[in-house]
TORSE-857821 format. One record per atom (N, C-alpha, C, O, CB): residue number from 0; residue in three letters; atom name; x, y, z. Coordinates in Angstrom, 1 decimal. Glycine has a CB too. Layout:
 num residuo atomo      X      Y      Z
 NUM     ALA    CA      X      Y      Z
...
END
This chain:
 num residuo atomo      X      Y      Z
   0     MET     N  140.7   50.0  289.8
   0     MET    CA  139.8   51.0  289.4
   0     MET     C  138.8   51.2  290.6
   0     MET     O  138.4   50.2  291.2
   0     MET    CB  139.0   50.5  288.1
   1     PRO     N  138.4   52.3  290.9
   1     PRO    CA  138.9   53.6  290.4
   1     PRO     C  140.2   54.0  290.9
   1     PRO     O  140.6   53.6  292.1
   1     PRO    CB  137.8   54.7  290.7
   2     GLN     N  140.9   54.7  290.1
   2     GLN    CA  142.2   55.3  290.5
   2     GLN     C  142.0   56.8  290.9
   2     GLN     O  141.6   57.6  290.0
   2     GLN    CB  143.3   55.2  289.4
   3     ILE     N  142.2   57.1  292.1
   3     ILE    CA  141.9   58.4  292.6
   3     ILE     C  143.2   59.1  293.1
   3     ILE     O  144.0   58.5  293.8
   3     ILE    CB  140.8   58.4  293.8
   4     THR     N  143.4   60.3  292.6
   4     THR    CA  144.6   61.1  293.0
   4     THR     C  144.1   62.4  293.5
   4     THR     O  143.3   63.1  292.9
   4     THR    CB  145.6   61.3  291.8
   5     VAL     N  144.7   62.8  294.7
   5     VAL    CA  144.3   64.1  295.3
   5     VAL     C  145.7   64.9  295.4
   5     VAL     O  146.5   64.6  296.2
   5     VAL    CB  143.7   63.9  296.7
   6     ASP     N  145.8   65.9  294.6
   6     ASP    CA  146.9   66.8  294.7
   6     ASP     C  146.5   68.1  295.5
   6     ASP     O  145.4   68.6  295.3
   6     ASP    CB  147.4   67.3  293.2
   7     TYR     N  147.3   68.5  296.5
   7     TYR    CA  146.9   69.6  297.3
   7     TYR     C  148.2   70.3  297.8
   7     TYR     O  149.3   69.8  297.9
   7     TYR    CB  146.1   69.0  298.5
   8     SER     N  147.9   71.6  298.2
   8     SER    CA  149.0   72.4  298.7
   8     SER     C  149.4   71.9  300.1
   8     SER     O  148.5   71.7  300.9
   8     SER    CB  148.5   73.9  298.8
   9     VAL     N  150.6   71.8  300.4
   9     VAL    CA  151.1   71.3  301.7
   9     VAL     C  150.7   72.2  302.8
   9     VAL     O  150.5   71.8  303.9
   9     VAL    CB  152.6   71.1  301.7
  10     THR     N  150.5   73.5  302.5
  10     THR    CA  150.1   74.5  303.5
  10     THR     C  148.7   74.2  304.1
  10     THR     O  148.4   74.6  305.2
  10     THR    CB  150.1   75.9  303.0
  11     MET     N  147.9   73.4  303.4
  11     MET    CA  146.6   73.1  303.9
  11     MET     C  146.5   71.8  304.7
  11     MET     O  145.5   71.4  305.2
  11     MET    CB  145.6   73.1  302.8
  12     ALA     N  147.7   71.1  304.7
  12     ALA    CA  147.7   69.7  305.3
  12     ALA     C  147.1   69.7  306.7
  12     ALA     O  146.3   68.7  307.0
  12     ALA    CB  149.1   69.2  305.3
  13     PRO     N  147.4   70.6  307.6
  13     PRO    CA  146.9   70.5  309.0
  13     PRO     C  145.3   70.7  309.0
  13     PRO     O  144.7   70.2  309.9
  13     PRO    CB  147.5   71.5  309.9
  14     ALA     N  144.8   71.3  308.0
  14     ALA    CA  143.3   71.6  307.9
  14     ALA     C  142.6   70.5  307.1
  14     ALA     O  141.4   70.6  307.0
  14     ALA    CB  143.1   72.9  307.3
  15     PHE     N  143.3   69.5  306.5
  15     PHE    CA  142.7   68.6  305.6
  15     PHE     C  142.6   67.2  306.3
  15     PHE     O  143.6   66.6  306.5
  15     PHE    CB  143.5   68.5  304.3
  16     ASP     N  141.4   66.8  306.6
  16     ASP    CA  141.1   65.5  307.1
  16     ASP     C  141.1   64.4  306.0
  16     ASP     O  140.1   64.1  305.4
  16     ASP    CB  139.7   65.4  307.9
  17     ARG     N  142.3   64.0  305.6
  17     ARG    CA  142.5   63.1  304.5
  17     ARG     C  141.9   61.8  304.7
  17     ARG     O  141.2   61.2  303.8
  17     ARG    CB  144.0   63.0  304.2
  18     ALA     N  142.0   61.2  305.9
  18     ALA    CA  141.4   59.9  306.1
  18     ALA     C  139.9   59.9  306.0
  18     ALA     O  139.3   59.1  305.4
  18     ALA    CB  141.8   59.4  307.5
  19     GLY     N  139.3   61.0  306.6
  19     GLY    CA  137.8   61.1  306.5
  19     GLY     C  137.4   61.4  305.1
  19     GLY     O  136.3   60.8  304.7
  19     GLY    CB  137.4   62.2  307.5
  20     PHE     N  138.1   62.2  304.4
  20     PHE    CA  137.8   62.5  303.0
  20     PHE     C  137.8   61.2  302.2
  20     PHE     O  136.9   60.9  301.4
  20     PHE    CB  138.7   63.6  302.4
  21     ALA     N  138.9   60.4  302.3
  21     ALA    CA  139.0   59.2  301.5
  21     ALA     C  137.9   58.2  301.8
  21     ALA     O  137.3   57.7  300.9
  21     ALA    CB  140.4   58.5  301.9
  22     ARG     N  137.5   58.0  303.1
  22     ARG    CA  136.4   57.1  303.4
  22     ARG     C  135.1   57.6  302.8
  22     ARG     O  134.4   56.8  302.1
  22     ARG    CB  136.2   57.0  304.9
  23     ALA     N  134.8   58.9  302.9
  23     ALA    CA  133.6   59.5  302.3
  23     ALA     C  133.6   59.4  300.8
  23     ALA     O  132.6   59.1  300.2
  23     ALA    CB  133.4   60.9  302.8
  24     LEU     N  134.8   59.7  300.2
  24     LEU    CA  134.9   59.6  298.8
  24     LEU     C  134.7   58.2  298.2
  24     LEU     O  134.1   58.0  297.2
  24     LEU    CB  136.3   60.2  298.3
  25     HIS     N  135.3   57.2  298.9
  25     HIS    CA  135.1   55.8  298.5
  25     HIS     C  133.7   55.4  298.6
  25     HIS     O  133.1   54.8  297.6
  25     HIS    CB  136.0   54.9  299.4
  26     THR     N  133.0   55.8  299.6
  26     THR    CA  131.5   55.5  299.8
  26     THR     C  130.8   56.2  298.6
  26     THR     O  129.9   55.5  298.0
  26     THR    CB  131.0   56.0  301.1
  27     ALA     N  131.1   57.4  298.3
  27     ALA    CA  130.4   58.1  297.3
  27     ALA     C  130.6   57.5  295.9
  27     ALA     O  129.7   57.4  295.1
  27     ALA    CB  130.8   59.6  297.2
  28     THR     N  131.9   57.1  295.7
  28     THR    CA  132.2   56.5  294.4
  28     THR     C  131.5   55.1  294.2
  28     THR     O  131.1   54.8  293.1
  28     THR    CB  133.7   56.2  294.3
  29     VAL     N  131.3   54.4  295.3
  29     VAL    CA  130.6   53.1  295.2
  29     VAL     C  129.1   53.4  294.9
  29     VAL     O  128.5   52.8  294.1
  29     VAL    CB  130.7   52.3  296.6
  30     ASP     N  128.6   54.4  295.7
  30     ASP    CA  127.1   54.7  295.5
  30     ASP     C  126.8   55.3  294.2
  30     ASP     O  125.8   55.0  293.6
  30     ASP    CB  126.7   55.6  296.6
  31     ILE     N  127.6   56.2  293.7
  31     ILE    CA  127.3   57.0  292.5
  31     ILE     C  127.8   56.3  291.2
  31     ILE     O  127.0   56.2  290.2
  31     ILE    CB  127.9   58.4  292.5
  32     ALA     N  129.0   55.7  291.2
  32     ALA    CA  129.6   55.1  290.0
  32     ALA     C  129.6   53.6  290.0
  32     ALA     O  130.2   53.0  289.1
  32     ALA    CB  131.0   55.6  289.9
  33     ALA     N  128.9   53.0  291.0
  33     ALA    CA  128.8   51.5  291.0
  33     ALA     C  130.2   50.9  291.1
  33     ALA     O  130.4   49.8  290.5
  33     ALA    CB  128.0   51.0  289.9
  34     ALA     N  131.2   51.5  291.8
  34     ALA    CA  132.5   50.9  291.9
  34     ALA     C  132.4   49.9  293.1
  34     ALA     O  131.5   49.9  293.9
  34     ALA    CB  133.6   52.0  292.2
  35     LYS     N  133.3   49.0  293.1
  35     LYS    CA  133.4   48.0  294.2
  35     LYS     C  134.3   48.7  295.3
  35     LYS     O  135.3   49.3  295.1
  35     LYS    CB  134.0   46.6  293.8
  36     PRO     N  133.8   48.5  296.6
  36     PRO    CA  134.6   49.2  297.7
  36     PRO     C  136.1   48.8  297.7
  36     PRO     O  136.9   49.6  297.9
  36     PRO    CB  134.0   48.8  299.0
  37     GLU     N  136.4   47.5  297.5
  37     GLU    CA  137.7   47.0  297.6
  37     GLU     C  138.6   47.5  296.4
  37     GLU     O  139.8   47.4  296.4
  37     GLU    CB  137.8   45.5  297.6
  38     ALA     N  137.9   48.1  295.4
  38     ALA    CA  138.7   48.6  294.2
  38     ALA     C  139.0   50.1  294.4
  38     ALA     O  139.9   50.6  293.6
  38     ALA    CB  137.8   48.4  293.0
  39     CYS     N  138.5   50.8  295.3
  39     CYS    CA  138.8   52.2  295.5
  39     CYS     C  140.2   52.4  296.1
  39     CYS     O  140.5   51.8  297.2
  39     CYS    CB  137.7   52.8  296.4
  40     LYS     N  141.0   53.1  295.4
  40     LYS    CA  142.3   53.4  295.9
  40     LYS     C  142.6   54.9  295.7
  40     LYS     O  142.3   55.5  294.6
  40     LYS    CB  143.4   52.6  295.1
  41     THR     N  143.1   55.5  296.7
  41     THR    CA  143.4   57.0  296.7
  41     THR     C  144.8   57.3  297.1
  41     THR     O  145.3   56.8  298.1
  41     THR    CB  142.4   57.8  297.6
  42     GLN     N  145.5   58.1  296.3
  42     GLN    CA  146.8   58.6  296.6
  42     GLN     C  146.7   60.1  296.9
  42     GLN     O  146.0   60.8  296.1
  42     GLN    CB  147.8   58.3  295.5
  43     PHE     N  147.3   60.5  298.0
  43     PHE    CA  147.3   62.0  298.3
  43     PHE     C  148.8   62.4  298.0
  43     PHE     O  149.7   61.8  298.5
  43     PHE    CB  146.9   62.2  299.8
  44     ARG     N  148.9   63.5  297.2
  44     ARG    CA  150.2   64.0  296.9
  44     ARG     C  150.2   65.5  297.3
  44     ARG     O  149.5   66.3  296.7
  44     ARG    CB  150.5   63.9  295.3
  45     SER     N  151.0   65.8  298.2
  45     SER    CA  151.1   67.2  298.6
  45     SER     C  152.2   67.9  297.8
  45     SER     O  153.2   67.4  297.4
  45     SER    CB  151.5   67.4  300.1
  46     SER     N  151.9   69.2  297.5
  46     SER    CA  152.8   70.0  296.7
  46     SER     C  153.5   71.0  297.7
  46     SER     O  152.8   71.8  298.4
  46     SER    CB  152.1   70.7  295.6
  47     GLU     N  154.8   71.0  297.7
  47     GLU    CA  155.5   71.9  298.6
  47     GLU     C  155.4   73.4  298.2
  47     GLU     O  155.4   74.3  299.0
  47     GLU    CB  157.0   71.6  298.6
  48     PHE     N  155.1   73.7  296.9
  48     PHE    CA  155.0   75.0  296.4
  48     PHE     C  153.9   75.1  295.4
  48     PHE     O  153.8   74.4  294.4
  48     PHE    CB  156.4   75.5  295.8
  49     THR     N  152.9   76.0  295.7
  49     THR    CA  151.8   76.3  294.8
  49     THR     C  151.7   77.8  294.7
  49     THR     O  152.0   78.6  295.6
  49     THR    CB  150.5   75.7  295.3
  50     ALA     N  151.3   78.3  293.5
  50     ALA    CA  151.2   79.7  293.2
  50     ALA     C  149.8   80.0  292.7
  50     ALA     O  149.2   79.1  292.0
  50     ALA    CB  152.2   80.2  292.2
  51     PHE     N  149.3   81.1  293.1
  51     PHE    CA  147.9   81.5  292.7
  51     PHE     C  148.0   82.9  292.1
  51     PHE     O  148.4   83.9  292.8
  51     PHE    CB  146.9   81.5  293.8
  52     GLY     N  147.6   83.1  290.8
  52     GLY    CA  147.6   84.4  290.2
  52     GLY     C  149.0   85.1  290.4
  52     GLY     O  150.0   84.5  290.2
  52     GLY    CB  146.5   85.2  290.8
  53     TYR     N  148.9   86.4  290.7
  53     TYR    CA  150.1   87.2  290.9
  53     TYR     C  150.4   87.4  292.4
  53     TYR     O  151.3   88.1  292.7
  53     TYR    CB  149.9   88.6  290.3
  54     GLU     N  149.7   86.7  293.2
  54     GLU    CA  149.9   86.8  294.7
  54     GLU     C  151.3   86.2  295.1
  54     GLU     O  151.7   85.2  294.4
  54     GLU    CB  148.8   86.2  295.5
  55     ASP     N  151.8   86.7  296.1
  55     ASP    CA  153.1   86.2  296.7
  55     ASP     C  152.9   84.8  297.3
  55     ASP     O  152.1   84.6  298.2
  55     ASP    CB  153.7   87.1  297.7
  56     PRO     N  153.5   83.7  296.7
  56     PRO    CA  153.2   82.4  297.2
  56     PRO     C  153.7   82.2  298.7
  56     PRO     O  153.2   81.4  299.4
  56     PRO    CB  154.0   81.4  296.4
  57     GLU     N  154.6   83.0  299.1
  57     GLU    CA  155.1   82.9  300.5
  57     GLU     C  154.1   83.4  301.5
  57     GLU     O  154.2   83.2  302.7
  57     GLU    CB  156.4   83.7  300.6
  58     ALA     N  153.1   84.2  301.0
  58     ALA    CA  152.1   84.7  301.9
  58     ALA     C  151.1   83.6  302.4
  58     ALA     O  150.5   83.8  303.4
  58     ALA    CB  151.3   85.8  301.2
  59     LEU     N  151.1   82.5  301.7
  59     LEU    CA  150.3   81.3  302.1
  59     LEU     C  148.8   81.7  302.3
  59     LEU     O  148.1   81.2  303.2
  59     LEU    CB  150.8   80.7  303.4
  60     GLU     N  148.3   82.6  301.4
  60     GLU    CA  146.9   83.0  301.5
  60     GLU     C  146.0   82.1  300.7
  60     GLU     O  144.8   82.2  300.8
  60     GLU    CB  146.8   84.4  301.1
  61     HIS     N  146.5   81.2  299.9
  61     HIS    CA  145.7   80.4  299.0
  61     HIS     C  146.2   78.9  299.1
  61     HIS     O  147.4   78.7  299.3
  61     HIS    CB  145.8   80.9  297.6
  62     ALA     N  145.3   78.0  299.0
  62     ALA    CA  145.6   76.6  299.0
  62     ALA     C  144.8   76.0  297.8
  62     ALA     O  143.7   76.4  297.5
  62     ALA    CB  145.2   75.9  300.3
  63     ILE     N  145.4   75.1  297.1
  63     ILE    CA  144.8   74.5  295.9
  63     ILE     C  144.7   73.0  296.2
  63     ILE     O  145.6   72.3  296.7
  63     ILE    CB  145.7   74.8  294.7
  64     VAL     N  143.5   72.4  295.8
  64     VAL    CA  143.4   71.0  295.8
  64     VAL     C  142.6   70.6  294.5
  64     VAL     O  141.7   71.2  294.1
  64     VAL    CB  142.6   70.5  297.1
  65     HIS     N  143.1   69.5  293.9
  65     HIS    CA  142.5   69.0  292.7
  65     HIS     C  142.4   67.5  292.8
  65     HIS     O  143.4   66.8  293.1
  65     HIS    CB  143.3   69.4  291.4
  66     VAL     N  141.2   66.9  292.6
  66     VAL    CA  140.9   65.5  292.7
  66     VAL     C  140.7   65.0  291.3
  66     VAL     O  139.8   65.5  290.6
  66     VAL    CB  139.7   65.2  293.6
  67     THR     N  141.4   63.9  290.9
  67     THR    CA  141.2   63.2  289.6
  67     THR     C  140.7   61.8  289.9
  67     THR     O  141.4   61.1  290.7
  67     THR    CB  142.5   63.2  288.8
  68     ILE     N  139.6   61.4  289.3
  68     ILE    CA  139.1   60.0  289.5
  68     ILE     C  139.1   59.4  288.1
  68     ILE     O  138.4   59.8  287.2
  68     ILE    CB  137.7   60.0  290.1
  69     GLY     N  139.9   58.3  288.0
  69     GLY    CA  139.9   57.5  286.8
  69     GLY     C  139.0   56.3  286.9
  69     GLY     O  139.2   55.5  287.8
  69     GLY    CB  141.4   57.1  286.4
  70     LEU     N  138.0   56.2  286.0
  70     LEU    CA  137.1   55.1  286.0
  70     LEU     C  137.2   54.3  284.7
  70     LEU     O  137.5   54.9  283.7
  70     LEU    CB  135.7   55.5  286.3
  71     LEU     N  136.9   53.0  284.7
  71     LEU    CA  136.7   52.3  283.5
  71     LEU     C  135.6   53.0  282.7
  71     LEU     O  134.6   53.5  283.3
  71     LEU    CB  136.4   50.8  283.7
  72     ALA     N  135.7   53.0  281.4
  72     ALA    CA  134.7   53.6  280.5
  72     ALA     C  133.3   53.0  280.7
  72     ALA     O  133.2   51.9  281.1
  72     ALA    CB  135.1   53.5  279.0
  73     GLY     N  132.3   53.8  280.4
  73     GLY    CA  130.9   53.3  280.5
  73     GLY     C  130.0   54.1  281.4
  73     GLY     O  128.8   53.9  281.3
  73     GLY    CB  130.9   51.9  280.9
  74     ARG     N  130.6   55.1  282.2
  74     ARG    CA  129.7   55.9  283.0
  74     ARG     C  129.2   57.0  282.2
  74     ARG     O  129.8   57.6  281.3
  74     ARG    CB  130.5   56.4  284.3
  75     SER     N  127.9   57.4  282.4
  75     SER    CA  127.3   58.5  281.7
  75     SER     C  127.9   59.9  282.2
  75     SER     O  128.6   59.9  283.2
  75     SER    CB  125.8   58.6  281.9
  76     ASP     N  127.8   60.9  281.3
  76     ASP    CA  128.2   62.2  281.7
  76     ASP     C  127.5   62.7  283.0
  76     ASP     O  128.1   63.4  283.8
  76     ASP    CB  128.0   63.2  280.6
  77     GLU     N  126.3   62.3  283.1
  77     GLU    CA  125.5   62.7  284.3
  77     GLU     C  126.1   62.1  285.6
  77     GLU     O  126.2   62.7  286.6
  77     GLU    CB  124.0   62.3  284.2
  78     THR     N  126.5   60.8  285.5
  78     THR    CA  127.1   60.1  286.6
  78     THR     C  128.5   60.8  287.0
  78     THR     O  128.7   61.0  288.1
  78     THR    CB  127.4   58.6  286.3
  79     LYS     N  129.2   61.1  286.0
  79     LYS    CA  130.5   61.8  286.2
  79     LYS     C  130.3   63.1  286.8
  79     LYS     O  131.1   63.5  287.8
  79     LYS    CB  131.3   61.9  284.9
  80     ALA     N  129.4   63.9  286.4
  80     ALA    CA  129.1   65.2  286.9
  80     ALA     C  128.6   65.1  288.4
  80     ALA     O  129.0   65.9  289.2
  80     ALA    CB  128.1   66.0  286.1
  81     LYS     N  127.8   64.2  288.6
  81     LYS    CA  127.3   64.0  290.0
  81     LYS     C  128.5   63.6  290.9
  81     LYS     O  128.5   64.1  292.1
  81     LYS    CB  126.2   62.9  290.1
  82     LEU     N  129.4   62.8  290.5
  82     LEU    CA  130.5   62.4  291.3
  82     LEU     C  131.4   63.6  291.5
  82     LEU     O  131.9   63.8  292.7
  82     LEU    CB  131.3   61.3  290.6
  83     THR     N  131.7   64.4  290.5
  83     THR    CA  132.6   65.6  290.7
  83     THR     C  131.9   66.6  291.7
  83     THR     O  132.6   67.2  292.5
  83     THR    CB  132.9   66.2  289.4
  84     GLU     N  130.6   66.8  291.5
  84     GLU    CA  129.9   67.7  292.5
  84     GLU     C  130.0   67.2  293.9
  84     GLU     O  130.2   68.0  294.8
  84     GLU    CB  128.5   67.9  292.0
  85     THR     N  129.9   65.9  294.1
  85     THR    CA  130.0   65.3  295.4
  85     THR     C  131.4   65.4  295.9
  85     THR     O  131.5   65.7  297.1
  85     THR    CB  129.6   63.8  295.3
  86     VAL     N  132.4   65.3  295.1
  86     VAL    CA  133.8   65.5  295.5
  86     VAL     C  133.9   66.9  296.1
  86     VAL     O  134.5   67.1  297.2
  86     VAL    CB  134.8   65.3  294.4
  87     LEU     N  133.4   67.9  295.4
  87     LEU    CA  133.6   69.3  295.9
  87     LEU     C  132.8   69.5  297.2
  87     LEU     O  133.3   70.2  298.1
  87     LEU    CB  133.0   70.3  294.9
  88     GLU     N  131.7   68.9  297.4
  88     GLU    CA  130.9   68.9  298.7
  88     GLU     C  131.7   68.3  299.8
  88     GLU     O  131.8   68.8  300.9
  88     GLU    CB  129.5   68.3  298.6
  89     LEU     N  132.3   67.1  299.5
  89     LEU    CA  133.1   66.4  300.5
  89     LEU     C  134.4   67.2  300.9
  89     LEU     O  134.8   67.2  302.0
  89     LEU    CB  133.6   65.1  300.0
  90     LEU     N  135.0   67.9  299.9
  90     LEU    CA  136.1   68.8  300.3
  90     LEU     C  135.7   69.9  301.2
  90     LEU     O  136.4   70.2  302.2
  90     LEU    CB  136.8   69.4  299.0
  91     ARG     N  134.5   70.5  301.0
  91     ARG    CA  134.0   71.5  301.9
  91     ARG     C  133.9   71.0  303.3
  91     ARG     O  134.1   71.7  304.3
  91     ARG    CB  132.7   72.1  301.4
  92     GLU     N  133.5   69.7  303.4
  92     GLU    CA  133.3   69.1  304.7
  92     GLU     C  134.6   68.7  305.4
  92     GLU     O  134.6   68.6  306.6
  92     GLU    CB  132.4   67.9  304.6
  93     HIS     N  135.6   68.4  304.6
  93     HIS    CA  136.8   67.8  305.2
  93     HIS     C  138.0   68.7  305.2
  93     HIS     O  139.1   68.3  305.6
  93     HIS    CB  137.1   66.6  304.5
  94     VAL     N  137.9   70.0  304.8
  94     VAL    CA  138.9   70.9  304.9
  94     VAL     C  138.4   72.1  305.8
  94     VAL     O  137.5   72.8  305.4
  94     VAL    CB  139.4   71.5  303.4
  95     ALA     N  139.1   72.2  306.9
  95     ALA    CA  138.7   73.3  307.9
  95     ALA     C  139.1   74.7  307.3
  95     ALA     O  140.2   74.8  306.7
  95     ALA    CB  139.3   73.1  309.3
  96     GLN     N  138.3   75.7  307.6
  96     GLN    CA  138.7   77.0  307.2
  96     GLN     C  139.9   77.4  308.2
  96     GLN     O  139.7   77.5  309.4
  96     GLN    CB  137.5   78.0  307.3
  97     ASP     N  141.0   77.7  307.6
  97     ASP    CA  142.2   77.9  308.4
  97     ASP     C  143.0   79.1  307.9
  97     ASP     O  144.3   79.0  307.9
  97     ASP    CB  143.1   76.6  308.4
  98     GLY     N  142.4   80.2  307.5
  98     GLY    CA  143.1   81.4  307.2
  98     GLY     C  143.6   81.4  305.7
  98     GLY     O  144.3   82.3  305.4
  98     GLY    CB  144.2   81.6  308.1
  99     PHE     N  143.2   80.5  304.9
  99     PHE    CA  143.5   80.6  303.5
  99     PHE     C  142.3   80.5  302.6
  99     PHE     O  141.3   79.9  303.0
  99     PHE    CB  144.6   79.5  303.2
 100     ALA     N  142.4   81.0  301.4
 100     ALA    CA  141.3   80.8  300.4
 100     ALA     C  141.5   79.4  299.7
 100     ALA     O  142.6   79.2  299.2
 100     ALA    CB  141.3   82.0  299.4
 101     LEU     N  140.5   78.6  299.7
 101     LEU    CA  140.7   77.3  299.1
 101     LEU     C  140.1   77.3  297.7
 101     LEU     O  139.0   77.8  297.4
 101     LEU    CB  139.9   76.2  300.0
 102     HIS     N  140.9   76.8  296.8
 102     HIS    CA  140.6   76.7  295.4
 102     HIS     C  140.5   75.2  295.1
 102     HIS     O  141.5   74.5  295.0
 102     HIS    CB  141.6   77.4  294.4
 103     ALA     N  139.3   74.6  294.9
 103     ALA    CA  139.1   73.2  294.8
 103     ALA     C  138.5   72.9  293.4
 103     ALA     O  137.7   73.6  292.9
 103     ALA    CB  138.2   72.7  295.9
 104     SER     N  139.0   71.8  292.9
 104     SER    CA  138.4   71.3  291.6
 104     SER     C  138.5   69.8  291.5
 104     SER     O  139.2   69.1  292.3
 104     SER    CB  139.2   71.9  290.4
 105     ALA     N  137.7   69.2  290.6
 105     ALA    CA  137.6   67.8  290.5
 105     ALA     C  137.3   67.4  289.1
 105     ALA     O  136.6   68.2  288.4
 105     ALA    CB  136.6   67.2  291.5
 106     GLU     N  137.7   66.2  288.7
 106     GLU    CA  137.4   65.7  287.3
 106     GLU     C  137.3   64.2  287.4
 106     GLU     O  138.0   63.6  288.2
 106     GLU    CB  138.4   66.2  286.3
 107     VAL     N  136.4   63.7  286.6
 107     VAL    CA  136.3   62.2  286.4
 107     VAL     C  136.7   62.0  284.9
 107     VAL     O  136.1   62.6  284.0
 107     VAL    CB  134.9   61.7  286.8
 108     ARG     N  137.6   61.0  284.7
 108     ARG    CA  138.0   60.7  283.4
 108     ARG     C  137.9   59.2  283.2
 108     ARG     O  138.0   58.4  284.1
 108     ARG    CB  139.4   61.2  283.1
 109     ASP     N  137.7   58.8  281.9
 109     ASP    CA  137.8   57.4  281.6
 109     ASP     C  139.2   56.9  281.5
 109     ASP     O  140.1   57.6  280.9
 109     ASP    CB  137.0   57.1  280.2
 110     LEU     N  139.5   55.8  282.1
 110     LEU    CA  140.8   55.2  282.0
 110     LEU     C  141.0   54.7  280.5
 110     LEU     O  140.0   54.3  279.9
 110     LEU    CB  141.0   54.0  283.0
 111     ASP     N  142.2   54.8  280.1
 111     ASP    CA  142.5   54.4  278.7
 111     ASP     C  142.3   52.9  278.6
 111     ASP     O  142.4   52.1  279.5
 111     ASP    CB  144.0   54.7  278.3
 112     PRO     N  141.9   52.4  277.4
 112     PRO    CA  141.6   51.0  277.2
 112     PRO     C  142.9   50.1  277.5
 112     PRO     O  142.7   48.9  277.7
 112     PRO    CB  141.2   50.7  275.8
 113     SER     N  144.0   50.7  277.5
 113     SER    CA  145.3   50.0  277.8
 113     SER     C  145.4   49.7  279.3
 113     SER     O  146.4   49.0  279.7
 113     SER    CB  146.5   50.7  277.2
 114     TYR     N  144.6   50.3  280.1
 114     TYR    CA  144.7   50.2  281.6
 114     TYR     C  144.8   48.7  282.0
 114     TYR     O  143.9   47.9  281.6
 114     TYR    CB  143.6   50.9  282.3
 115     ARG     N  145.7   48.4  282.8
 115     ARG    CA  145.8   47.0  283.4
 115     ARG     C  146.3   47.2  284.8
 115     ARG     O  146.8   48.2  285.2
 115     ARG    CB  146.8   46.1  282.6
 116     LYS     N  146.0   46.2  285.7
 116     LYS    CA  146.5   46.2  287.1
 116     LYS     C  146.8   44.8  287.5
 116     LYS     O  146.4   43.8  286.9
 116     LYS    CB  145.4   46.8  288.0
 117     PHE     N  147.5   44.7  288.6
 117     PHE    CA  147.7   43.4  289.3
 117     PHE     C  147.7   43.7  290.8
 117     PHE     O  148.1   44.7  291.3
 117     PHE    CB  149.0   42.7  288.8
 118     ASN     N  147.4   42.6  291.6
 118     ASN    CA  147.5   42.7  293.0
 118     ASN     C  148.5   41.6  293.4
 118     ASN     O  148.4   40.4  293.0
 118     ASN    CB  146.1   42.5  293.7
 119     ALA     N  149.4   41.9  294.3
 119     ALA    CA  150.4   41.0  294.7
 119     ALA     C  150.3   40.6  296.1
 119     ALA     O  151.0   39.8  296.7
 119     ALA    CB  151.9   41.5  294.5
END
C-alpha cells in the first residue's frame, strides 16, 4: 500500500517522464496521505490503442492518462481530493506538450478489506 497504477496512451510515451513522475508522486503520497515511502509502488501500463470521441484514433491528436491510487481505508475525502489534485498537477509537470491534447484524470480509492500482500 499504496497501490498506484498509471494507464496511458503509448503515443505519449516519449513525452512522459515516468521516472520523475513516480518519484514526485511517491513524495506527494507520503506527504499528503501519510504513506510510508517504502510502501509506494507504481505500475505504468501503456495502451497501444486509445480512442477519443469520434476522432480518428490514427490521427494521434489525443493522449489519455488515468492514475488510480489504492490506499488502506481511513483517509478523509479532503485528503483524497488533495492527492488527486496533486496528481493532476504532477502530470502537467511531467508530460511535455508534444502535439497532442492530453486528457488526464486521477482517483483515490480505498482498498477492499480483503487486501493482503507479501514481500519475498
